[in-house]
C-alpha positions as CSV (number, residue, x, y, z in Angstrom):
1,M,-0.1,0.0,0.1
2,L,1.4,3.3,-0.9
3,T,0.8,6.5,1.0
4,R,1.6,10.2,0.4
5,V,4.3,11.5,2.8
6,A,5.2,15.1,2.7
7,K,8.6,16.2,3.2
8,P,8.2,18.8,5.9
9,G,11.8,20.0,6.2
10,G,15.2,18.9,6.8
11,S,17.6,17.0,4.2
12,K,16.3,14.4,1.6
13,L,18.5,12.0,3.4
14,L,16.6,12.6,6.9
15,F,13.4,12.3,4.9
16,V,14.4,9.0,3.5
17,A,15.4,7.5,6.6
18,R,12.1,8.6,8.7
19,A,10.2,7.1,5.8
20,A,12.2,3.8,6.1
21,S,11.8,3.9,9.6
22,R,8.0,4.2,9.4
23,A,7.9,1.2,7.1
24,V,9.8,-1.0,9.2
25,A,7.7,-0.2,12.2
26,A,4.4,-0.6,9.9
27,A,5.8,-4.1,8.8
28,G,6.2,-5.0,12.6
29,G,9.9,-5.2,12.7
30,A,12.1,-2.9,14.7
31,G,15.5,-3.7,12.7
32,S,17.4,-6.8,12.1
33,N,16.1,-10.0,13.5
34,S,19.1,-12.4,12.4
35,D,20.6,-14.8,14.7
36,A,24.3,-15.9,14.7
37,S,23.9,-18.0,11.9
38,G,22.9,-15.1,9.7
39,M,19.2,-16.6,9.4
40,T,16.3,-14.1,9.8
41,E,14.4,-14.8,12.6
42,N,10.5,-15.9,11.9
43,A,11.3,-16.2,8.3
44,P,9.7,-18.8,6.3
45,E,11.6,-22.1,5.5
46,L,13.2,-22.0,2.1
47,P,12.9,-25.2,0.0
48,T,15.8,-27.6,-0.4
49,V,16.7,-27.8,-4.1
50,A,18.1,-31.3,-5.3
51,I,21.1,-31.1,-7.5
52,T,23.0,-34.0,-9.4
53,P,26.2,-33.8,-11.5
54,E,24.2,-34.0,-14.8
55,M,22.6,-30.6,-13.8
56,V,25.9,-28.9,-13.2
57,T,27.7,-26.8,-15.8
58,S,31.1,-26.3,-13.8
59,G,31.9,-26.3,-10.3
60,R,34.4,-26.7,-7.6
61,M,34.3,-28.1,-4.2
62,T,36.8,-27.9,-1.4
63,L,36.7,-30.5,1.2
64,S,39.5,-30.0,3.8
65,E,41.0,-32.5,6.3
66,R,42.1,-29.7,8.7
67,K,40.9,-29.8,12.1
68,S,38.4,-27.0,13.1
69,P,39.0,-25.6,16.7
70,G,37.6,-27.6,19.7
71,K,38.0,-24.5,21.9
72,V,38.2,-20.6,21.2
73,V,39.6,-18.3,23.9
74,A,38.8,-14.5,23.7
75,R,40.1,-11.9,26.2
76,W,38.4,-9.0,27.5
77,R,39.4,-5.9,29.8
78,D,37.6,-5.9,33.3
79,V,37.9,-2.0,33.9
80,V,36.7,-2.4,37.5
81,E,39.4,-4.6,38.7
82,A,42.0,-3.5,35.9
83,I,42.8,-7.0,34.7
84,T,42.3,-8.9,31.5
85,R,40.1,-12.0,31.7
86,E,39.4,-14.9,29.7
87,I,36.3,-16.4,28.2
88,T,36.1,-19.8,26.4
89,A,33.6,-21.3,23.7
90,G,33.6,-25.0,23.0
91,T,35.8,-27.8,24.6
92,G,38.8,-30.0,23.5
93,D,41.6,-29.6,21.1
94,P,43.1,-27.5,19.2
95,V,42.7,-24.4,21.0
96,Q,42.5,-21.1,18.9
97,R,43.3,-17.9,20.7
98,L,41.8,-14.7,19.5
99,S,44.4,-11.8,19.5
100,Q,41.9,-8.7,20.0
101,I,41.0,-7.7,23.5
102,F,37.3,-7.0,23.8
103,P,36.0,-4.0,26.0
104,D,33.6,-6.4,27.8
105,A,32.5,-9.9,28.4
106,E,29.6,-10.0,26.0
107,S,31.4,-8.9,23.0
108,A,34.5,-11.3,24.0
109,T,31.8,-14.2,24.2
110,A,30.1,-13.3,21.1
111,A,33.3,-13.2,19.2
112,A,34.5,-16.6,20.6
113,R,31.5,-18.3,19.6
114,S,31.4,-16.8,16.2
115,A,35.1,-18.0,15.8
116,L,34.1,-21.3,16.7
117,T,31.4,-21.6,14.3
118,R,33.4,-19.9,11.6
119,G,36.1,-22.7,12.1
120,E,33.5,-25.5,12.0
121,R,32.5,-24.4,8.5
122,S,36.0,-23.6,7.3
123,G,37.4,-25.7,4.4
124,Q,34.1,-26.7,3.3
125,S,33.2,-24.9,0.4
126,L,31.2,-25.2,-2.9
127,K,31.0,-23.1,-6.1
128,L,28.8,-24.3,-8.9
129,T,27.3,-22.9,-12.0
130,L,24.4,-24.6,-13.6
131,P,21.3,-23.6,-15.7
132,G,19.2,-21.0,-14.2
133,M,16.9,-22.1,-11.4
134,T,14.6,-19.5,-9.9
135,T,14.3,-21.7,-6.6
136,L,17.9,-21.0,-5.8
137,M,18.4,-18.1,-3.3
138,A,21.0,-17.3,-0.5
139,E,20.1,-18.8,2.9
140,G,18.5,-21.6,0.9
141,R,19.9,-25.0,0.8
142,V,20.7,-27.6,-1.9
143,S,21.0,-31.2,-1.4
144,L,23.8,-32.8,-3.7
145,S,23.6,-36.5,-4.7
146,G,25.9,-38.4,-7.0
147,F,28.9,-36.4,-6.5
148,R,32.0,-37.6,-4.8
149,T,32.3,-39.0,-1.3
150,G,32.1,-36.0,1.2
151,A,30.6,-33.9,-1.1
152,D,27.1,-35.4,-1.1
153,G,24.6,-34.1,1.3
154,E,23.0,-30.8,2.3
155,W,24.8,-27.4,1.6
156,L,23.7,-23.8,2.8
157,L,23.8,-21.4,0.2
158,T,25.9,-18.2,0.9
159,K,25.6,-16.5,-2.4
160,V,23.5,-17.1,-5.4
161,E,24.1,-15.1,-8.6
162,H,21.5,-15.1,-11.4
163,T,22.6,-14.1,-14.9
164,L,20.9,-13.5,-18.1
165,D,23.0,-12.9,-21.1
166,E,23.6,-13.9,-24.8
167,G,24.6,-17.4,-23.4
168,G,21.4,-17.8,-21.7
169,Y,20.1,-18.1,-18.1
170,K,22.5,-19.5,-15.7
171,C,23.1,-19.6,-11.9
172,S,26.3,-19.3,-10.0
173,I,26.1,-20.6,-6.3
174,Q,28.4,-20.5,-3.3
175,G,27.8,-22.6,-0.3
176,E,29.0,-24.2,3.0
177,C,28.1,-27.1,5.3
178,P,25.4,-26.1,7.5
179,N,26.2,-26.4,11.2
C-alpha cells in the first residue's frame, strides 16, 4: 500500500531515513532480526533444491581435512578490577586464541562463539554454475547427490548470482556445510 508522505523540512536523506523507519515499524519489525547463523528470525523455511552432477555446468568443491578449533579463547578487559580476563567457547583441542582484547564480556563471548562456528565451517566450500533455477536463493539449501564422497549431502547457500546474457540464463552458487 502506498501512502503520500510530505517532506516537512530537513535534508532528503533525513526524509528517506524517517520514511524507512516508518515502513519497518509498519511491517512489525524494529530492525534486524538475525541470529548468529545469519538466518532471519521468523522467516519462512526455504525449500531444499536437489542437484545432481548432470545438472551442473561447472563447479568446484573444497573438502578440507584440517581440524576445526575445539575451543576458542577470547580476552576482555575488566576495567573495574583492572585485569584482563578470558572467556572460552567450546571444549577440546586444538585451541584457538583470539588476538584482540574486547571491551566487555558480552562482546568477547560473541566473538569466541562466532570464531568457533566459523572454524567448524572452514575448509568446506562449494561453487557451482548450472542452468538458471529461480528456486535457488541465498540462505536456501541444496541437496547434492551422485557427487564424490564427502560432497553429497546438504549445503547452505551463502551467495547466489542469477545471470541472463547472450549465453542464456544461468546460476552461480556458493555454499558451505551447515552447522
